[in-house]
N, C-alpha and C positions, 0 to 999 in steps of 0.2 A: 636362704642367706642369713648370716649371723645378724641378729638384731631386728630382722624384718618380721612383720605380723604373720603368723602361720597361715598358709593358704588352706582353705577348707574344701573338702571333696563332697560335702552334702549340704543340704539347705538348712537354714536356721528356722526353727519352728517356735511360734508362741513368744512368751516372755515380754510382751509389749509393756506391761506395767513395770517389770524389773528393769527393762532398758531405759524407760523414762526416769526411774529413780537413780540409776547409775549415771545417766547423762546429767541430771540435775546436780548430783554430788560432784561429778568431775568439773562442772562449770563453776562451782563455788568453793571447792575444797582442794587442797594440795595433796592430801593423803587419804585415799579411798581404798578400803580393803573389802573384797568379796569373800565372805566366809560361808562355810557349809560343808556337809559331809562329802566324802569321796564319791565321785561319779554323778554328782548333782548338776554338773554343767557349768562350773565357775569359769573355767578357761574358755569355753565356747561363748559364754555370755561376755567375757572380757574382750574377746576378738570382735564381736559384733558392736560392743559399746564403743571401742576406740575407733572402729571404722566410721561409725555414725558421728562420733565426736569430731573426727577430722573434717567431716562435711558440714558441721554445724556452723552457722554464721556467728561471728563474735567481733567485738570492737578491735581486739588486738590481732596481729598476724597469726596465722595458724601455727601450732606448735608441732615440732617433730615428735613422732612416736617411735620408740624403740622397745623391742620385746626381749625379755631375758627369761629363757626357759631354765628355771632353777632345778627342775627335775633331773637335769643332766649334771648338776653340780653336786658331787657326792660329799664334800666337806666344806666347812666354813672357811678354810684357808684359801679356797679358790673363788670365794664369793666376789670379792672386790674385782678380781681380774675378769670374771664373767660379766659383771655389770659394765666395767670399762670397755671391754671389747664390743658388747652390744651397743654401747653409746657411741661407738666410732672412735674410741681413744686407744691408739696403739702406743702404750706408754713406753718411752725410751729413757725415762729419767731414773736416777738412782736414789732420790730422796724419799720422803714419806709418800707412799702410794696414794693415800687418801688426799693429801694436799695436791698432788699432781692431777688427780681426777677432778677435784674442785676447780682447779685452774682451767681445765678444759670445759667444764659445764657452766662456769660463771658467765653470765651474760646471755646464755642460750635459753630459749623457750622450748622445753622438752618434757614429754610425758614418758616416763619409764614404767613399763609393765613388768612386774616381778611375778612370774607365774609359778605356782606350786612352792610356796614358802614354808610349808608345814614342818619340814625337817630342819629348817634353818631359821626358826622364828626369832630367837634372840639376836643372832648376828644380823639378820635382815632389819630388825627393829632399830638396832644401834646404827647401822649404816644409813637407813632412811632418815633418822633423826639428825644425823650429822650433815647429810647432804641437803636436807630441807632448810636447815639453819644457815648453811653457807651459800646456797644457790637459789636466790629468790625466784628465778624463772623456771625452776624444776618442780614437777609434780609426779606423784606415784599412783599407780593403780596396782594393787597386789591381789593375788588369789591365795587363800590359805584355809586350812580346816579350822583355824582359830585366829583371833585377832592378833595383830602384832603389838598392840598397846603403844603406839607411837603418839607423842603429844600432837593433838589436833586431828587424830585419825577419825575418819567416819567409816563405820562398818555397815555393810549392806549384806544381810543374810540372804543367801540364794536358796530358796525353798525348793522342794520337789515340785514338779509341774502340777497344776490343778488338773482335775480329771479330764476336762475337755481338751486341754492342750496335750496331756499325756496320750490321749486317744489319737490326736492329730499326729504327734511325733511317731508313735508306734505304727500307725497306718502308713505314714510317709516312708518309713524304713521298710515296712513289710512288703509293700507293693514292688519294691526293687527285686525281691527274691520270689514273690508270689503275685505276679501281675493280675491274676484273676480276682484278687481281693479289692480291686478298684470298685467293683459292685458286690455288695455283701447282702446276705440274708439277715433277717432280724436275729436269728440264732447266732450267726457269726458276730454281729455287733455286740451281743451280750457276752460272747467269749472275749472280744477285745476289751470290753469294760472290766471283765473279771481279771484278765491279765494285768491291766493297768492298775487295778486296785491291789492285787497281790504284790506288785512291784512298787507300790507307793508313789508312782509317778517319778521314779528316779531315772533320768535320761539314759545313763550308761546301761542300767538294767534293762530298760525298754529296748535299746538298740541291740543288745546281746540276745534278748528273747526273740526279737523280730527275725533275726538271722536263722533261728531254729526252724522257721517255717519252710526251710529247704528240706527238712527231714520230718516234719510233723504237720498235722492239720491245726487250725485254730482251736478246735475243741480238744484235741489231744494235748496241745501245749497248755491250755488253761487247766485241764485236769491234772496233768503231770506236775505243774507248778503248785497246785493246791495240795496234792498228795505229798510232795517232797518238802513242803514249806517247813514243817517242824524239824525234819532231819537236817536240812541244809542250813537252817538258822541256828544250829547248835553252836556253842561258844568256842569253835575251833579257830575263829578269826575275830577276836573280841573287839578289835578297834574299828570295825566296820558296821554300818547300819544293817539290820537283819535282811531287808529287802535286797540290798546290794550283794550281801553274802549269798542270798538265794539265787540271784541272777548269775553271778560269777560262778558260784559253786555248781549250779545246774549246767552251765556251759562246760565246766570242767568235767562233770559227770558224763556229759554227752560226747566228750572227746575220746578218741581211741587211745589206748595206753601209750603209744609212741607220740601221739600229739600232746598228751599230758607231760611226758618227759621233755619234749622240745619246749613246751611252754615254760616249764621250770628252768631249763637251761638258758633260754633267751632272756630271762629276767636279769642276767648279769650285765646286759647292755644298759648303760645309763641313759641313752637317748636313742637316736635313729641308728639304724644299721643296714648294711646291704646284704645281699644273699651270700656273697663270698665270705664275709665276716661271720655270718650266722653258721654257714657250713664249717668254716675253719674252727670255730669254737665248739659247736654243738654236735657235729656229725661223728661221734665216736660210739663204739659199742653197738648197741641195737639200732642206733640212728645212722649208722654208716651207709654209704651208697645211696640207692634209690629210696630207702626208707626215710631219709631226711627230706627229700623233695616231696614225698607223699604227705609227711607230717606237716610241713610248712604250708602246703596247699590246703590241707584240712583246717589249719588254724586261720588262714586267710579267709576261707569260705565261712567260717564261724565268727568272723570279725573279732577274734581274739587278738590276732596280729592285724594291724592296719597298714595299708599301703599309702604312701604319700604321693603328691603330684610330681615329685622328682624321682620316683622309682625306688625310694628307700622304704624301710619298714619301721614300725614302732609298736610298742605295747602301751596302751593307755596306763596312766600311773597306777590306778587301782588294780588293774589286771596284772601289771608287773609285780606289785606288792604281793598279790596272791601267788604268783609264780615263785617268788622268793620264799614264801612260807613253805610251799611244797618242796622246793629245793632243799630247805633245811630238814624237812621230814625225811627226804630221801638220803640225807647225809652226804649230799653232793656239793655243798656250798664251796668247800675249800678246793677240791679238784677242778670244779667249774671255773672258779676265779683264777686258778693257776693256768688253765687252758686259755682263758680270755687274755690274761697278761702275756702269755707266751705268743699268742697269735699276733698281738700288736707289737711285740718286740720284733718278730719276724717282719712285720710290715715296715717298721722303722729301719731295719737292716736293708730291706729292698729299696726303700726310699733313699737312704743314705748312699747306697751303691749306685743308684740310678739318677742321682741328683744332677750330675754333670752331663747327662745324655739327652736324647731327643724326647724322653718322657718327663722332662723336668716339670712342666706345667701340670701334667696329670698327677705327678707325685705330690706337688704342692697341694692340689685340690683334695687328694686322698688324705693327706696328713691334716689338712684344715678340717675336713669332715670328721675325722677320727679324733679330734681334740679331746672330747670328754672321755673317750675310751683310753687314750694315751695317758691322761691324768689318772684315771682309775688304775691302769697298769702300773704307773709309777708308784702310786700309793700302796699297791699290793706288794711290789718288789721291795720297796723300802722297809716294809714290815717283815717280809719273809725271806727275800733273797737280795741282799744289798748289792752283791756283785752284778746282778742283772739290772738292778736299778741304775747302777753306774753306767753300764753299757747303753741302756735305753736313753738316759739323759744325754750322754755324749753323742749319740747318733741323731737325735732329733733337735739337740740344742742349736746347731747352726741353722737348720731349717726354720725353727721357731724364731731365731734372732732375725732372719730375713723377713719374716712374716708377722712380726708385731707382738710376739708372746715373750718379750724379754723378762718381765717380772716372774712369770712362771718358770721359764727356763733357768733363771738364776736361782730361784728358790729350790727347785728340784735338783739342780746340779750341786748346790752347796749341801743339801740334805743327803744326797747320795754319796758325796765325797766324805762327809762325816761318818756315814754308816759303814763305809768300806774303805778304811784307811790304807790298805795294802797298795804299795806303789807298783802296780802292774802297768802294761801298755794301755789297758783300758782306762786306768786311773789317770794316766798322763793325758790321754786324748780328752777325757772329760774336763780336766783342769784347763787345758788350752781352750776348749770351747767356752768354759766359764770366762776366761780372759777376753774372748771376743764379745761375749754378752756384756761384761763389765765395761769394755771400751765403748760399745754402742750406747751404753747408758751415760757416757760422758766422763767416766772416772779414768782418765788417762794414766795417772800415776800407778794406780793399782793394776791396770792392764799391763803396764810395762814391767812391773814386778813379777806378775804371773808369767809373762812372756820370757823374761830372762831365766826364771827358774825352769820353765819347760825346755828352753834351749839347752841348759846345762845337763838336765836329766837325759834328754834325747841324745846329746853328743856322747855322754858317758856310756849309754847303752847301745850306741851305733844304730839308732832307730831313725832311718831316713824320713819316713813319713812324719815322725815326731819333730824332726828338725825343720821340715817344710812348714808344718803347722805353726811352730814357734816363730819362724821367720815371717810368715804371713801376719801373725798377731803383732809382732814387733814392728814390721814394716808399716802396717796401717796406723799403729800408734804413733810412730815417728811422723808420718804424713799429717796426721791431725794435730800434732804438736808443732807443725811448721818446719820440720827438719827433713826435707826431701833427700838430702845427701845421705843421711844415716839410713833412711828407708831403702835407698838403692843399695847401699853397702850391705845391709843385712840380708837382702834377698839374693844379691850377687854371690855372697859367701856360700849360700846353699845351692843355688842353681849353677854357679860357676860357668864353665864352658860346656856344660853337659849337652849332649846331643839327644837326650831322651825326649820323647814327644811331650808336648804341652799337657796332654791328657793322661799322662802316666798315673796321676792321682788327683784328687780334688784340690789338695793344698798345693800341688805343683802348678795347677792352673791358676789358683789364686795368687801365687807368688809372681807369676808372669804378669798378672793384672797390676800388682803393686809396682812392678818395674815400670809399666807404662805411666802410672800416676807419678812416680818419682821423676821420670824424664820430663814430664810436663811441668812439674813443680820446679825443676831446675832450669827451665826455659830452653831446653834442648828440643825445640819444636820439630824440626825435620826428623830427628831420630825418634821422637815420641810418636809422630804421625805414622811413621813406617811400622813401628812396633804395634801401635793400636790397630791399624788396618790388618796386619797379619794375624793378630789375636782374634779380631772380629771375624775374619774369614774362616779361621779354624773352628770357631764356635758355631758359625752359621752352617758349615759343612756337617758338623756333628748334630745340629739341632738344639744346642744348648742356648738358653735365653738369658740367665742372670748375668753371667760374665760378659756375654755379648752386649747386654744393655749398658753395662759400665764401660765397655770399650767404645760404644757409640757416644756415651757421655764424654769420654776423653777426647774423641775426635771433634765433637762439638766445641769443647773448650779450646782445643788447639786451633780450630778454624776461627774462632772469635779472636784469639790472640794474634792470628796472622791475617786479620782483615778479610775473612771469607764468611760473612754472616749467612749467605744463602746455604752454604754447605753446613753451617752450624744448625740451621733450622731443620734440615733433612735428618741429621743425626740426633738432634734433641728429640724430635718426634719419634724416631725409631727407639730411642732409649725409653721414652715414656710408654710406648706401646708394649715393650718387653716388661717393664715394671708393672704396668696395669694388669698384665696377664698373671703376674705373681702377687698382685696386691701388696707390693713392697712400698709402704707409705713413705719411708725415708728416701728411697730411690726416686719416687715420684716427685717429692719436694725438690730434690736436687735438679731433676730434669726440668721442672717448671722454672726454676731460677735461671737456668741456662737458656731456655727458650725465650724467656722474657728479655734477657740481655741481647739475644739475637734480633728480636723484634725491634728493640730500641735502636740497635745499630743500623737497622734497615729503615729507620725513620718512622716506624709504626708505633708511635708513643702510646696511643690508646690501647692497642693490643698488648703492648708491654705492660701497661698498668693493670689490665684485666688479668693477665697471666700471673703477674706479681701478687695480686690480691689472692688468687687461688693458692699460690705457693705459701703465702703467709698462713692461710687457714690450714694447709697441709702440715706445715711445721708445727702449728699449735696442736694438731691432732696426735703428734708424737711427744708433746710436752716440752718442746724446745723452740727457741727462736732459731733463726736460720743457722745451720751448721754446715760442716764440710771442711775441706782443706782451707787454710788461711787465705789463699789467693782468691777464693770465691768472694771474700768480703769486699775487696776492691771492685770486682766485677759487678756486684749488686749495687754498689754506690754509683758507679758509672752508668749503669742501666737506668737508675732512677733519675739521675741528673739529666741524662740525654733525653729520656722520655718526657720529663717535665718541660724541658726546653722546647720540645717539638710541638706539644699540644697545650701548654699552659697548666698552671697549678690546679685550676678548678676542674678542667676536663680530666686531668690525671687522677685527682682524688675521687671523682665520680666513678671512673672506670675501675680504680683500685677497690672501691667499696663493692661494686657489682661483682668483681671477681671473688672477693672474700666471702660474699653472701651466697654465691652460686653453689649448687650441688657439685661436688668434685667430679663425679662421673660424667656429668653433662659437660663440664669444662674440658675434660680429657677427650671426650668424643669430638667436641668442637675443634680442638687444636690438633688432634691426631688425624681425624677422618674427614672433617668438613672443610679443611684448608682455608682458615680465615687469615692466613699469613701472607697472601699475595701482596706484591708491592702496591702502595697506594699513591 
């Protein structure tokens, strides 16, 4: 999961003194950087250090730890978004991004781990300095091949393992592939010592060498490493330590030719990848068909490719760098990057087309997991094929807007629109999606200007989907501006008396949702309830969740307005369950507000306060105070007044504080699954 400490599949060996030093530094300094050569184990040490730090007793409450894998961030312009996402901030604002992140982090006690900073040293240093100055409760632990030179930074050099610990690590990894080595002869112990000495105690090198015992004896491995040392330490990879070049180069030498080719091609993935993506990008030419499976199996057996606990794969950073070098030697870099970008454009097309169907949650998860690859694909297309950049931005922009990547969606949409100024249907689609993103960031005036322009262009070209898209954008804009009548008018003008099914297109479905919102805003409750129930039923029959969640939200609002709080609870819970499955923070915040109002109306003042507190934290995590259509403002005021009156100010404030301080997932589980809403 984004921001979580990476789970480890093997044991941590040695480093007791290093762990003590890092722990002491973290206890007394706000900026600690672990430096050292590639493959020396900086990331693994950081994982163990923060796990132990979390368990250490301290006078203040424990701090939240969030992990930022910068190895997946290819360029500086995505750095701030990566840090914000890992810190739990789904930025929906349109002001200065750094100011918004500071607003979220202020007052929190958090340790941010920036892993693999070496390709972003200067921007990381600048960001850390700014955040440390503005957020007194924030601390950093960074890993990098060089210091960041941030004021107040304490650097801890991570050395290769001392000989005894190197032997322990090598043996621990070796017995997994050669169990007989649990008991060794004196000669075999000498071979272990030779291997550890030749590899200078570098953990990645030792792990790669240990795996080779599937194919060689200890004596053979020690002899081969000694024989090949001069050859493999040649300056073909000058930025790496000789012993690491030796270990990685020897692993490369032992790979079959097709395994080497796959290794090189896999280096295009910035982070984790699944088998389907690897096949889609790499299984061309000699790697087609069963050759791909055989090569991937070989790389997994040699520990070049690592399997994660979630069934994904990755290349260790240094191994990926080596693959990139060989990809350049093969002159395959450009076509490989093009295949990678093309694969993820196809993925975006499938996700966009399947978004309103039964696989919606699955598509969300796939798009979320592929986020680093989609950013890399966008970067490639903007440089080389602006038209395809425009299509990709238009197809993923709406999904990203639902799932918290508004800053990146806007930046890529604007960049792609500048790079491809031709006014095609693809251009208009991307423009309309940009309007939706701008609207969700709170810039209603600009969203309306974009919507009006898109409506004119779509009408002129008789583009029905474009007209529906523009009507949806304008309808939502009018609703947020408090003009439900104009919202109804704009969608009615496009939908008319059409008998076409709701699911004719994604924007047709969304326009029907706007109609329900407008009817509620106009106070036509029986008509609104009928339309909302019908839309919800159609979505349920199809297996669609996002629109169904908002239909449930409207039913809950209507139920509250017509004095049916029990019904409001049922549908607010259903709304929250749907939004939780899509991790739509904005939608979760809205649902919590309505659920709190229903609890207050049922006389459950303490529950209403608890849920309201969680809602406030949720709103803060998107960078806004409570938002939504204007009628929600009165609903929230009545909720607080009613809840306070039922339990008293002191009890209300205590429950509000508990809800605000609680972990959001726990609150959602409580209110959705554990039924704390029964009458009291």
